[in-house]
LUMBADO-641465 format. One record per residue: x, y, z of N, C-alpha, C, O in turn. Coordinates in nm, 3 decimals, padded with zeros to 5 digits. Each point is the difference from the previous one (the first is absolute). Layout:
REM residues N
[[X; Y; Z]; [X; Y; Z]; [X; Y; Z]; [X; Y; Z]]
...
This chain:
REM residues 203
[[-00.656; 02.168; -00.515]; [00.014; -00.129; 00.066]; [00.134; 00.021; 00.099]; [00.101; 00.047; -00.050]]
[[-00.103; -00.079; 00.172]; [00.153; -00.020; 00.069]; [00.008; -00.135; 00.034]; [-00.068; -00.044; 00.093]]
[[00.161; -00.042; -00.171]; [00.006; -00.126; 00.020]; [00.084; -00.014; 00.131]; [-00.022; -00.096; 00.073]]
[[00.115; 00.185; -00.040]; [00.062; -00.032; 00.139]; [-00.094; 00.025; 00.089]; [-00.002; -00.095; 00.079]]
[[-00.079; 00.175; -00.051]; [-00.113; -00.003; 00.126]; [-00.100; -00.104; -00.027]; [-00.059; -00.049; 00.095]]
[[00.035; 00.011; -00.212]; [-00.103; -00.119; 00.003]; [00.096; -00.130; 00.046]; [-00.046; -00.077; 00.085]]
[[00.139; 00.061; -00.125]; [00.092; -00.132; 00.029]; [00.010; 00.010; 00.141]; [-00.015; -00.103; 00.065]]
[[00.038; 00.213; -00.005]; [00.038; 00.003; 00.152]; [-00.127; -00.016; 00.082]; [00.009; -00.029; 00.119]]
[[-00.139; 00.046; -00.184]; [-00.125; -00.027; 00.072]; [-00.027; -00.130; -00.017]; [-00.064; -00.047; 00.094]]
[[00.093; -00.035; -00.186]; [00.023; -00.143; -00.038]; [00.084; -00.086; 00.100]; [-00.035; -00.101; 00.061]]
[[00.151; 00.165; -00.060]; [00.096; -00.065; 00.122]; [-00.066; -00.017; 00.116]; [-00.001; -00.103; 00.066]]
[[-00.072; 00.241; -00.032]; [-00.036; 00.009; 00.144]; [-00.126; -00.108; 00.002]; [-00.016; -00.069; 00.101]]
[[-00.064; 00.055; -00.202]; [-00.096; -00.066; 00.021]; [00.038; -00.166; 00.010]; [-00.071; -00.075; 00.067]]
[[00.166; 00.037; -00.127]; [00.061; -00.154; 00.002]; [00.058; 00.005; 00.133]; [-00.016; -00.102; 00.067]]
[[00.079; 00.195; -00.015]; [00.059; -00.031; 00.130]; [-00.107; 00.002; 00.107]; [00.026; -00.059; 00.104]]
[[-00.133; 00.113; -00.117]; [-00.093; -00.017; 00.104]; [-00.081; -00.106; -00.010]; [-00.083; -00.030; 00.086]]
[[00.100; -00.030; -00.191]; [-00.079; -00.156; -00.030]; [00.093; -00.083; 00.052]; [-00.039; -00.117; 00.007]]
[[00.169; 00.141; 00.039]; [00.098; -00.093; 00.056]; [00.078; -00.073; -00.122]; [00.062; -00.106; 00.016]]
[[-00.071; 00.168; -00.132]; [00.076; -00.044; -00.121]; [00.138; 00.019; -00.004]; [00.066; -00.051; -00.091]]
[[-00.013; 00.122; 00.182]; [00.121; 00.061; -00.035]; [00.070; 00.006; 00.134]; [00.042; 00.110; 00.038]]
[[-00.021; -00.237; 00.050]; [00.028; -00.008; 00.129]; [00.180; 00.035; 00.021]; [00.077; -00.031; -00.091]]
[[-00.029; 00.089; 00.208]; [00.123; -00.002; 00.033]; [00.098; 00.059; -00.129]; [00.094; -00.064; -00.047]]
[[-00.132; 00.179; 00.009]; [00.073; 00.082; -00.142]; [-00.009; -00.071; -00.127]; [00.056; 00.050; -00.097]]
[[-00.121; -00.165; 00.086]; [00.005; -00.107; -00.111]; [-00.082; 00.081; -00.111]; [-00.061; 00.103; 00.033]]
[[00.060; -00.160; -00.192]; [-00.054; 00.033; -00.087]; [00.038; 00.102; -00.059]; [00.023; 00.098; 00.071]]
[[-00.007; -00.086; -00.202]; [00.040; 00.132; -00.067]; [-00.084; 00.030; -00.116]; [-00.088; -00.079; -00.035]]
[[00.109; 00.191; -00.029]; [-00.094; 00.080; -00.070]; [00.069; 00.084; -00.106]; [00.116; 00.039; 00.009]]
[[-00.198; -00.016; -00.108]; [00.078; 00.098; -00.085]; [-00.094; 00.071; -00.107]; [-00.118; -00.035; -00.003]]
[[00.159; 00.124; -00.077]; [-00.078; 00.069; -00.100]; [00.071; 00.057; -00.103]; [00.113; 00.039; 00.033]]
[[-00.143; -00.023; -00.139]; [00.045; 00.079; -00.125]; [-00.083; 00.074; -00.068]; [-00.114; -00.038; -00.025]]
[[00.168; 00.172; -00.020]; [-00.069; 00.087; -00.083]; [-00.023; -00.030; -00.121]; [00.090; -00.066; -00.052]]
[[-00.189; 00.094; -00.020]; [00.000; -00.024; -00.147]; [00.075; 00.047; -00.084]; [00.024; 00.120; -00.002]]
[[00.037; -00.217; -00.095]; [00.127; 00.031; -00.071]; [00.114; 00.000; 00.052]; [00.085; 00.061; -00.063]]
[[-00.041; -00.128; 00.192]; [00.092; 00.024; 00.045]; [00.080; -00.157; 00.020]; [-00.070; -00.098; 00.025]]
[[00.189; 00.087; -00.036]; [00.046; -00.137; 00.033]; [00.054; 00.008; 00.159]; [00.005; -00.102; 00.068]]
[[00.031; 00.216; -00.024]; [00.032; 00.010; 00.139]; [-00.118; -00.041; 00.078]; [-00.110; -00.002; -00.056]]
[[00.124; -00.035; 00.195]; [-00.124; -00.013; 00.078]; [00.026; 00.037; 00.143]; [00.115; 00.024; 00.038]]
[[-00.212; -00.020; 00.036]; [00.018; 00.018; 00.123]; [-00.034; -00.112; 00.130]; [-00.118; -00.024; 00.028]]
[[00.224; -00.035; 00.042]; [-00.020; -00.096; 00.076]; [00.005; 00.038; 00.139]; [00.060; 00.103; 00.029]]
[[-00.122; -00.180; 00.074]; [00.000; 00.017; 00.122]; [00.127; 00.014; 00.051]; [00.090; -00.034; -00.077]]
[[-00.055; 00.079; 00.197]; [00.138; 00.007; 00.068]; [00.006; -00.133; 00.074]; [-00.110; -00.043; 00.035]]
[[00.222; -00.033; -00.003]; [00.004; -00.111; 00.074]; [-00.017; 00.040; 00.125]; [00.037; 00.112; 00.038]]
[[-00.111; -00.224; 00.061]; [00.047; 00.015; 00.152]; [-00.130; 00.116; 00.061]; [00.012; 00.049; 00.113]]
[[-00.122; -00.017; -00.196]; [-00.079; 00.092; 00.048]; [-00.110; -00.072; 00.067]; [-00.046; -00.101; -00.054]]
[[-00.001; 00.144; 00.169]; [-00.132; -00.033; 00.050]; [-00.122; 00.064; -00.064]; [-00.027; 00.119; 00.016]]
[[-00.056; -00.214; -00.100]; [-00.068; 00.043; -00.079]; [-00.138; 00.104; 00.049]; [-00.074; 00.070; -00.071]]
[[00.074; -00.089; 00.205]; [-00.106; 00.090; 00.063]; [00.066; 00.141; 00.003]; [-00.074; 00.094; 00.030]]
[[00.164; -00.076; -00.050]; [00.073; 00.151; 00.008]; [00.066; 00.027; -00.138]; [00.077; 00.095; -00.011]]
[[-00.106; -00.178; -00.093]; [00.035; 00.037; -00.127]; [-00.077; 00.112; -00.049]; [-00.122; 00.011; 00.007]]
[[00.232; 00.098; -00.076]; [-00.070; 00.089; -00.059]; [00.071; 00.038; -00.147]; [00.087; -00.072; -00.050]]
[[-00.125; 00.170; -00.001]; [00.033; 00.035; -00.146]; [00.166; 00.004; -00.038]; [00.052; -00.029; -00.108]]
[[00.021; 00.080; 00.247]; [00.130; 00.006; -00.017]; [00.080; -00.128; 00.018]; [00.123; -00.002; -00.005]]
[[-00.185; -00.083; 00.021]; [00.069; -00.134; 00.028]; [-00.011; -00.070; -00.141]; [00.008; -00.122; 00.009]]
[[-00.025; 00.173; -00.144]; [00.032; -00.050; -00.136]; [00.135; 00.044; -00.024]; [00.048; 00.102; 00.051]]
[[00.010; -00.175; -00.124]; [00.142; 00.017; -00.070]; [-00.022; -00.023; -00.138]; [-00.053; -00.108; -00.025]]
[[00.080; 00.180; -00.069]; [00.055; -00.023; -00.155]; [00.078; -00.098; -00.020]; [00.116; 00.002; 00.042]]
[[-00.161; -00.095; -00.105]; [00.117; -00.091; -00.058]; [-00.019; -00.017; -00.134]; [-00.114; 00.021; -00.042]]
[[00.216; -00.061; -00.052]; [00.007; -00.015; -00.126]; [-00.071; -00.126; -00.033]; [-00.039; -00.078; 00.087]]
[[00.019; 00.054; -00.243]; [-00.048; -00.128; -00.042]; [00.047; -00.128; 00.052]; [-00.066; -00.102; 00.022]]
[[00.206; 00.127; -00.004]; [00.068; -00.147; 00.070]; [00.018; 00.005; 00.166]; [00.082; -00.059; 00.071]]
[[-00.189; 00.152; -00.036]; [-00.003; -00.005; 00.177]; [00.121; 00.086; 00.061]; [00.018; 00.001; 00.122]]
[[00.060; 00.068; -00.208]; [00.124; 00.070; 00.068]; [-00.075; 00.151; 00.053]; [-00.074; 00.063; -00.076]]
[[00.103; -00.022; 00.208]; [-00.052; 00.134; 00.053]; [00.068; 00.105; -00.070]; [00.120; -00.001; -00.027]]
[[-00.219; 00.113; -00.007]; [00.034; 00.129; -00.101]; [00.052; 00.089; 00.125]; [-00.081; 00.029; 00.089]]
[[00.206; 00.013; -00.083]; [00.015; 00.137; 00.077]; [-00.038; -00.040; 00.155]; [-00.048; 00.095; 00.062]]
[[00.058; -00.193; -00.002]; [-00.052; -00.045; 00.123]; [00.072; -00.081; 00.066]; [00.048; -00.086; -00.073]]
[[-00.014; 00.075; 00.205]; [00.089; -00.070; 00.081]; [-00.074; -00.101; 00.069]; [00.053; -00.096; 00.054]]
[[-00.195; 00.121; -00.057]; [-00.083; -00.107; 00.065]; [-00.007; -00.135; -00.056]; [00.029; -00.011; -00.119]]
[[-00.061; -00.091; 00.182]; [-00.020; -00.127; -00.034]; [-00.121; -00.021; -00.048]; [-00.093; 00.031; 00.074]]
[[00.065; -00.083; -00.197]; [-00.149; -00.028; -00.024]; [-00.010; -00.148; 00.027]; [00.099; -00.070; 00.018]]
[[-00.220; 00.029; -00.017]; [-00.046; -00.120; 00.012]; [00.075; -00.117; -00.048]; [00.023; -00.007; -00.121]]
[[00.026; -00.099; 00.210]; [00.075; -00.124; -00.057]; [-00.058; -00.073; -00.096]; [00.054; -00.095; -00.058]]
[[-00.171; 00.139; 00.036]; [-00.088; -00.096; -00.113]; [-00.019; 00.119; -00.143]; [-00.072; -00.024; -00.097]]
[[00.135; 00.119; 00.110]; [-00.015; 00.106; -00.124]; [-00.012; -00.082; -00.135]; [-00.095; 00.013; -00.076]]
[[00.195; -00.094; 00.057]; [00.030; -00.074; -00.108]; [-00.132; -00.071; -00.055]; [-00.013; -00.014; -00.121]]
[[-00.071; -00.025; 00.198]; [-00.125; -00.062; -00.023]; [-00.108; 00.118; -00.057]; [-00.087; -00.027; -00.083]]
[[00.101; 00.135; 00.129]; [-00.069; 00.103; -00.038]; [00.030; 00.045; -00.137]; [-00.088; 00.029; -00.081]]
[[00.235; -00.023; 00.055]; [00.041; 00.043; -00.138]; [-00.038; -00.155; -00.105]; [-00.004; 00.018; -00.122]]
[[-00.013; -00.118; 00.162]; [-00.030; -00.106; -00.095]; [-00.144; 00.055; -00.038]; [-00.022; 00.041; -00.113]]
[[-00.083; -00.043; 00.216]; [-00.134; 00.037; -00.037]; [00.009; 00.100; -00.123]; [-00.031; -00.018; -00.118]]
[[00.083; 00.129; 00.185]; [-00.010; 00.107; -00.107]; [00.048; 00.003; -00.145]; [-00.041; 00.061; -00.099]]
[[00.175; -00.174; 00.127]; [00.006; -00.032; -00.172]; [-00.097; -00.057; -00.051]; [-00.040; 00.041; -00.109]]
[[-00.023; -00.152; 00.173]; [-00.102; -00.078; -00.055]; [-00.119; 00.068; -00.022]; [-00.048; -00.035; -00.108]]
[[-00.011; 00.108; 00.158]; [-00.102; 00.090; -00.056]; [00.009; 00.108; 00.033]; [00.003; 00.043; 00.115]]
[[00.004; 00.041; -00.258]; [00.015; 00.155; -00.009]; [-00.113; 00.062; 00.047]; [00.002; 00.123; 00.012]]
[[-00.130; -00.203; 00.024]; [-00.116; 00.093; 00.024]; [-00.016; 00.020; 00.173]; [-00.087; 00.062; 00.060]]
[[00.199; -00.136; -00.007]; [-00.011; -00.009; 00.168]; [00.058; 00.121; 00.034]; [00.103; 00.033; -00.059]]
[[-00.154; 00.045; 00.152]; [00.061; 00.103; 00.078]; [-00.012; -00.006; 00.139]; [00.009; 00.106; 00.063]]
[[-00.031; -00.235; 00.008]; [00.009; -00.008; 00.113]; [00.007; -00.141; 00.044]; [-00.076; -00.079; -00.057]]
[[00.166; 00.028; 00.163]; [00.004; -00.130; 00.058]; [00.004; 00.005; 00.137]; [00.067; 00.080; 00.066]]
[[-00.149; -00.180; -00.017]; [00.001; -00.023; 00.152]; [00.043; -00.109; 00.030]; [-00.017; -00.096; -00.074]]
[[00.086; 00.087; 00.200]; [00.039; -00.154; 00.043]; [-00.056; -00.012; 00.138]; [00.018; 00.094; 00.077]]
[[-00.085; -00.201; -00.037]; [-00.044; -00.020; 00.141]; [00.058; -00.120; 00.055]; [00.036; -00.100; -00.063]]
[[-00.029; 00.124; 00.203]; [00.026; -00.138; 00.099]; [-00.113; -00.016; 00.092]; [-00.025; 00.071; 00.097]]
[[-00.045; -00.179; -00.142]; [-00.110; -00.020; 00.075]; [00.014; -00.154; 00.038]; [00.064; -00.092; -00.052]]
[[-00.160; 00.099; 00.177]; [00.021; -00.156; 00.065]; [-00.061; -00.098; -00.142]; [00.071; -00.093; -00.036]]
[[-00.183; 00.116; -00.029]; [-00.063; -00.082; -00.095]; [00.113; -00.024; -00.123]; [00.038; -00.108; -00.045]]
[[00.000; 00.229; 00.010]; [00.076; -00.041; -00.134]; [00.140; -00.079; 00.064]; [00.056; -00.087; -00.067]]
[[-00.014; 00.119; 00.177]; [00.109; -00.087; 00.021]; [-00.034; -00.144; 00.012]; [00.057; -00.094; -00.056]]
[[-00.154; 00.092; 00.133]; [-00.027; -00.153; 00.043]; [-00.069; -00.056; -00.139]; [00.061; -00.097; -00.044]]
[[-00.150; 00.128; -00.018]; [-00.053; -00.055; -00.111]; [00.101; -00.024; -00.137]; [-00.015; -00.091; -00.081]]
[[00.124; 00.197; 00.076]; [00.102; -00.032; -00.087]; [00.084; -00.098; 00.040]; [00.055; -00.062; -00.090]]
[[-00.030; 00.030; 00.207]; [00.097; -00.132; 00.060]; [-00.106; -00.121; -00.030]; [00.053; -00.104; -00.039]]
[[-00.180; 00.102; 00.051]; [-00.066; -00.129; -00.035]; [-00.014; -00.026; -00.128]; [00.016; -00.119; -00.030]]
[[-00.050; 00.213; -00.080]; [-00.010; -00.027; -00.138]; [00.153; -00.011; -00.068]; [00.016; -00.042; -00.115]]
[[00.090; 00.083; 00.199]; [00.126; 00.003; -00.076]; [00.044; -00.132; -00.093]; [00.061; 00.004; -00.107]]
[[-00.099; -00.101; 00.166]; [00.028; -00.144; -00.078]; [-00.048; 00.016; -00.134]; [00.060; -00.037; -00.101]]
[[-00.181; 00.098; 00.106]; [-00.121; -00.003; -00.141]; [00.081; 00.110; -00.091]; [00.007; -00.013; -00.122]]
[[00.044; 00.106; 00.181]; [00.068; 00.115; -00.081]; [-00.078; 00.097; -00.068]; [00.040; 00.079; -00.086]]
[[-00.176; -00.095; 00.140]; [-00.089; 00.142; 00.010]; [-00.112; -00.030; 00.061]; [-00.022; -00.117; 00.029]]
[[-00.054; 00.201; -00.003]; [-00.130; 00.006; 00.072]; [-00.114; 00.045; -00.138]; [-00.009; 00.106; -00.062]]
[[-00.063; -00.228; 00.048]; [-00.115; 00.033; -00.132]; [-00.131; 00.045; 00.066]; [-00.054; -00.063; 00.091]]
[[00.009; 00.171; -00.141]; [-00.129; 00.076; 00.058]; [-00.090; -00.011; -00.117]; [00.027; 00.031; -00.116]]
[[-00.146; -00.083; 00.164]; [-00.127; -00.001; -00.116]; [-00.158; 00.013; 00.062]; [-00.033; -00.043; 00.111]]
[[-00.040; 00.100; -00.191]; [-00.112; 00.011; 00.009]; [-00.073; 00.092; 00.139]; [-00.108; -00.016; 00.058]]
[[00.218; 00.115; -00.036]; [-00.026; 00.056; 00.108]; [-00.039; 00.163; -00.039]; [00.072; 00.060; -00.080]]
[[-00.175; -00.002; 00.134]; [-00.071; 00.114; -00.045]; [00.106; 00.138; 00.000]; [00.011; 00.089; -00.084]]
[[00.052; -00.106; 00.196]; [00.115; 00.081; 00.025]; [00.127; 00.020; -00.111]; [00.068; 00.103; -00.010]]
[[-00.056; -00.208; -00.060]; [00.095; 00.007; -00.103]; [-00.039; 00.093; -00.110]; [00.067; 00.002; -00.104]]
[[-00.174; 00.076; 00.121]; [-00.022; 00.117; -00.087]; [00.045; 00.124; 00.056]; [-00.042; 00.104; -00.051]]
[[00.110; -00.100; 00.135]; [00.065; 00.071; 00.075]; [00.134; 00.048; -00.056]; [00.046; 00.114; 00.013]]
[[00.010; -00.220; -00.078]; [00.132; 00.037; -00.087]; [-00.039; 00.070; -00.115]; [-00.108; -00.008; -00.057]]
[[00.208; 00.082; 00.027]; [-00.011; 00.089; -00.150]; [-00.023; -00.096; -00.115]; [00.076; -00.095; -00.022]]
[[-00.182; 00.124; -00.048]; [-00.006; -00.084; -00.137]; [-00.063; -00.131; 00.009]; [00.001; -00.068; -00.102]]
[[-00.069; 00.012; 00.231]; [-00.090; -00.097; 00.015]; [-00.128; 00.038; -00.006]; [-00.033; 00.088; 00.080]]
[[-00.068; -00.141; -00.172]; [-00.127; 00.064; 00.010]; [-00.087; -00.133; 00.056]; [-00.118; 00.028; 00.025]]
[[00.151; -00.148; -00.005]; [-00.085; -00.071; 00.039]; [00.076; -00.125; 00.114]; [00.118; -00.034; 00.000]]
[[-00.209; -00.008; 00.077]; [00.062; -00.078; 00.087]; [00.024; -00.150; -00.043]; [00.061; -00.078; 00.074]]
[[-00.111; 00.041; -00.195]; [00.032; -00.133; -00.071]; [00.135; 00.010; -00.059]; [00.021; -00.001; -00.122]]
[[00.072; 00.010; 00.216]; [00.135; 00.001; -00.059]; [00.077; -00.045; 00.119]; [-00.036; 00.013; 00.117]]
[[00.177; -00.084; -00.172]; [00.093; -00.040; 00.077]; [00.136; 00.057; -00.010]; [00.051; 00.004; -00.112]]
[[00.016; 00.042; 00.217]; [00.098; 00.073; -00.003]; [00.114; -00.088; 00.100]; [-00.045; -00.065; 00.094]]
[[00.176; 00.068; -00.117]; [00.087; -00.061; 00.068]; [00.139; 00.099; 00.059]; [00.097; 00.038; -00.067]]
[[-00.120; -00.019; 00.181]; [00.111; 00.080; 00.077]; [00.108; -00.088; 00.024]; [-00.018; -00.097; 00.074]]
[[00.136; 00.119; -00.132]; [00.141; -00.085; 00.007]; [00.044; 00.013; 00.126]; [00.001; 00.109; 00.057]]
[[00.035; -00.209; -00.009]; [00.087; 00.001; 00.124]; [00.162; -00.048; -00.002]; [00.041; -00.115; -00.016]]
[[00.020; 00.208; 00.031]; [00.177; 00.022; 00.002]; [00.061; -00.061; 00.128]; [-00.052; 00.037; 00.105]]
[[00.136; -00.109; -00.101]; [00.077; -00.032; 00.120]; [00.074; 00.129; 00.060]; [00.049; 00.091; -00.066]]
[[-00.052; -00.102; 00.196]; [00.066; 00.140; 00.075]; [00.157; -00.028; 00.019]; [00.046; -00.029; 00.111]]
[[00.025; 00.038; -00.214]; [00.144; -00.038; -00.006]; [00.072; 00.131; 00.051]; [00.122; -00.010; 00.009]]
[[-00.179; 00.132; 00.025]; [00.053; 00.133; 00.023]; [00.121; 00.044; -00.089]; [00.074; 00.093; 00.030]]
[[-00.061; -00.174; -00.152]; [00.050; 00.064; -00.109]; [-00.091; 00.087; -00.076]; [-00.087; -00.056; -00.066]]
[[00.092; 00.165; 00.065]; [-00.101; 00.096; -00.045]; [00.017; 00.029; -00.165]; [-00.093; 00.016; -00.080]]
[[00.242; -00.015; 00.049]; [00.026; 00.014; -00.144]; [-00.028; -00.125; -00.053]; [-00.057; 00.000; -00.109]]
[[00.086; -00.112; 00.163]; [-00.039; -00.117; -00.092]; [-00.155; 00.001; -00.001]; [-00.064; -00.027; -00.102]]
[[00.009; 00.057; 00.218]; [-00.179; -00.012; 00.006]; [-00.048; 00.077; -00.116]; [-00.084; -00.047; -00.077]]
[[00.146; 00.185; 00.059]; [-00.076; 00.083; -00.101]; [00.055; -00.056; -00.138]; [-00.088; 00.006; -00.085]]
[[00.182; -00.046; 00.049]; [00.026; -00.072; -00.130]; [-00.109; -00.113; -00.017]; [-00.064; -00.001; -00.105]]
[[00.035; -00.108; 00.216]; [-00.074; -00.098; -00.010]; [-00.161; 00.087; 00.003]; [-00.097; -00.058; -00.050]]
[[00.087; 00.138; 00.084]; [-00.133; 00.055; -00.030]; [-00.022; 00.062; -00.152]; [-00.097; -00.026; -00.071]]
[[00.181; 00.093; 00.043]; [-00.009; 00.046; -00.153]; [00.006; -00.095; -00.086]; [-00.069; 00.012; -00.101]]
[[00.141; -00.117; 00.115]; [-00.012; -00.148; -00.070]; [-00.142; -00.068; 00.013]; [-00.069; -00.032; -00.097]]
[[00.045; 00.021; 00.191]; [-00.146; -00.076; 00.034]; [-00.102; 00.102; -00.083]; [-00.067; -00.052; -00.089]]
[[00.053; 00.172; 00.111]; [-00.106; 00.081; -00.064]; [00.012; -00.032; -00.157]; [-00.096; -00.044; -00.064]]
[[00.222; 00.070; 00.007]; [00.024; -00.013; -00.139]; [-00.059; -00.113; -00.059]; [-00.073; 00.001; -00.098]]
[[00.114; -00.114; 00.173]; [-00.022; -00.142; -00.051]; [-00.157; -00.046; 00.067]; [-00.046; -00.101; -00.052]]
[[-00.014; 00.147; 00.128]; [-00.104; -00.075; 00.040]; [-00.134; 00.100; 00.009]; [-00.107; -00.035; -00.050]]
[[00.125; 00.163; 00.119]; [-00.111; 00.073; 00.023]; [00.013; 00.161; -00.019]; [00.013; 00.077; 00.095]]
[[-00.016; -00.038; -00.226]; [00.020; 00.164; -00.018]; [-00.113; 00.064; 00.065]; [00.007; 00.123; -00.003]]
[[-00.114; -00.172; 00.063]; [-00.130; 00.090; 00.057]; [00.045; -00.043; 00.181]; [-00.093; 00.004; 00.080]]
[[00.185; -00.030; -00.045]; [00.040; -00.028; 00.137]; [-00.063; 00.109; 00.079]; [00.020; 00.116; -00.034]]
[[-00.092; -00.142; 00.136]; [-00.039; 00.132; 00.084]; [00.041; -00.022; 00.153]; [-00.038; 00.086; 00.078]]
[[00.102; -00.181; -00.036]; [00.041; -00.020; 00.138]; [00.111; -00.121; -00.012]; [-00.001; -00.080; -00.093]]
[[00.110; 00.077; 00.214]; [00.050; -00.130; 00.007]; [00.036; 00.012; 00.172]; [-00.006; 00.103; 00.068]]
[[00.041; -00.229; -00.025]; [00.035; -00.009; 00.132]; [00.126; -00.072; 00.021]; [00.023; -00.095; -00.075]]
[[00.063; 00.127; 00.167]; [00.108; -00.026; 00.039]; [-00.011; -00.104; 00.134]; [-00.043; 00.048; 00.105]]
[[00.084; -00.198; -00.111]; [-00.054; -00.070; 00.105]; [00.066; 00.014; 00.117]; [00.122; 00.005; 00.009]]
[[-00.229; 00.003; 00.115]; [00.034; 00.057; 00.102]; [00.045; 00.137; 00.041]; [00.056; 00.022; 00.107]]
[[-00.084; 00.075; -00.201]; [00.080; 00.111; -00.009]; [-00.153; 00.112; -00.016]; [-00.052; 00.045; 00.102]]
[[00.010; -00.021; -00.210]; [-00.101; 00.062; -00.031]; [-00.052; 00.011; -00.160]; [00.033; -00.079; -00.088]]
[[-00.121; 00.194; 00.071]; [-00.051; 00.003; -00.137]; [00.034; 00.138; -00.052]; [00.025; 00.093; 00.078]]
[[-00.022; -00.078; -00.235]; [00.012; 00.105; -00.075]; [-00.111; -00.009; -00.095]; [-00.039; -00.095; -00.068]]
[[-00.003; 00.211; 00.079]; [-00.103; 00.024; -00.130]; [00.024; 00.176; -00.046]; [00.079; 00.071; 00.062]]
[[-00.157; -00.026; -00.171]; [00.045; 00.098; -00.034]; [-00.130; 00.073; -00.092]; [-00.103; -00.065; -00.017]]
[[00.114; 00.180; -00.031]; [-00.104; 00.059; -00.073]; [00.023; 00.129; -00.086]; [00.102; 00.068; 00.015]]
[[-00.192; -00.039; -00.100]; [00.013; 00.129; -00.093]; [00.021; 00.117; 00.078]; [00.068; 00.094; -00.040]]
[[-00.142; -00.099; 00.191]; [00.008; 00.099; 00.079]; [00.008; -00.037; 00.114]; [00.010; -00.122; 00.018]]
[[-00.011; 00.213; 00.097]; [00.004; -00.052; 00.140]; [-00.094; -00.060; 00.016]; [00.010; -00.118; 00.036]]
[[-00.130; 00.175; -00.056]; [-00.133; -00.061; 00.039]; [-00.052; -00.113; -00.047]; [-00.093; -00.061; 00.052]]
[[00.175; 00.020; -00.188]; [-00.008; -00.145; -00.066]; [00.087; -00.084; 00.094]; [-00.045; -00.105; 00.047]]
[[00.133; 00.137; -00.026]; [00.117; -00.102; 00.110]; [-00.040; -00.019; 00.111]; [00.020; -00.103; 00.064]]
[[-00.095; 00.222; -00.016]; [-00.065; -00.041; 00.153]; [-00.098; -00.103; 00.009]; [-00.006; -00.091; 00.083]]
[[-00.079; 00.119; -00.187]; [-00.146; -00.115; -00.030]; [00.045; -00.119; -00.009]; [-00.051; -00.094; 00.061]]
[[00.179; 00.079; -00.160]; [00.049; -00.140; -00.011]; [00.082; -00.052; 00.128]; [00.023; -00.117; 00.032]]
[[00.008; 00.217; 00.022]; [00.084; -00.081; 00.147]; [-00.159; -00.079; 00.075]; [00.002; -00.115; 00.045]]
[[-00.122; 00.199; -00.044]; [-00.105; -00.023; 00.079]; [-00.081; -00.140; -00.072]; [-00.068; -00.083; 00.061]]
[[00.095; 00.086; -00.190]; [-00.051; -00.115; -00.066]; [00.088; -00.133; 00.029]; [-00.051; -00.111; 00.016]]
[[00.164; 00.133; -00.013]; [00.097; -00.148; 00.021]; [-00.036; -00.010; 00.156]; [-00.042; -00.110; 00.037]]
[[00.052; 00.206; 00.054]; [-00.015; -00.043; 00.113]; [-00.125; -00.067; 00.053]; [-00.002; -00.098; 00.075]]
[[-00.099; 00.163; -00.124]; [-00.122; -00.071; 00.007]; [-00.006; -00.139; -00.044]; [-00.062; -00.084; 00.065]]
[[00.124; 00.057; -00.174]; [-00.006; -00.147; -00.071]; [00.093; -00.085; 00.092]; [-00.041; -00.109; 00.037]]
[[00.155; 00.150; -00.002]; [00.053; -00.072; 00.073]; [-00.051; -00.050; 00.131]; [00.024; -00.111; 00.049]]
[[-00.104; 00.213; 00.007]; [-00.080; -00.072; 00.140]; [-00.110; -00.074; -00.059]; [-00.045; -00.086; 00.076]]
[[-00.013; 00.094; -00.191]; [-00.086; -00.111; -00.033]; [00.062; -00.130; -00.010]; [-00.031; -00.105; 00.057]]
[[00.119; 00.131; -00.136]; [00.095; -00.160; -00.025]; [00.030; -00.042; 00.146]; [-00.023; -00.119; 00.021]]
[[00.062; 00.181; 00.068]; [00.019; -00.049; 00.140]; [-00.100; -00.053; 00.068]; [00.017; -00.103; 00.066]]
[[-00.150; 00.174; -00.073]; [-00.093; -00.052; 00.058]; [-00.012; -00.111; -00.037]; [-00.007; -00.091; 00.083]]
[[00.000; 00.063; -00.243]; [-00.046; -00.143; -00.064]; [00.094; -00.113; 00.077]; [-00.044; -00.094; 00.066]]
[[00.178; 00.123; -00.087]; [00.089; -00.096; 00.092]; [-00.064; -00.027; 00.130]; [-00.037; -00.115; 00.022]]
[[00.019; 00.207; 00.066]; [-00.039; -00.030; 00.146]; [-00.128; -00.069; -00.008]; [-00.023; -00.066; 00.101]]
[[-00.084; 00.060; -00.207]; [-00.130; -00.068; -00.001]; [00.022; -00.136; -00.038]; [-00.081; -00.084; 00.040]]
[[00.184; 00.046; -00.116]; [00.026; -00.124; -00.068]; [00.078; -00.043; 00.103]; [00.002; -00.123; -00.003]]
[[00.071; 00.173; 00.107]; [00.110; -00.086; 00.076]; [-00.107; -00.085; 00.120]; [00.049; -00.079; 00.081]]
């Protein structure tokens, strides 16, 4: 298994879907048994992204023997890996739907999803007869504070959290493998489209 090649393939897929515009979005992977991980270089057009555009960082997000700049949101990746030892890939998207829907539901604090068949696309969910909540955090631009808030939220509220939204910003999800994380992105984006269509039909 070549994680680096797999995640580059996933990044190109996300870019082709229009889910990583204008050099936005960030991604990471870590190898089994390692605390360090590899995160996408900042400022790269994801249509041109290659294996060489990852850099190694330690568990605190500091580059390891590399002068390049990692993603500005590396600390959020650190938090996810800290919270979920089984996770080996984190994907972050900027889409029209996750940007808009996160703003619409921001006051509620979460997006609640239930009775959708596609929920079974999340690892560990075996039935559509389930309700999950995707929390929505304010887009304060303080990534250090947000990473602390995320850790605190998961430990107090949802140790099985599968994704989160940043209002007006984008969505994070993850998985035990690159394929799992990519599938989770598709699940969330499909559900966001469903929720958006519901809002339109009710208007």
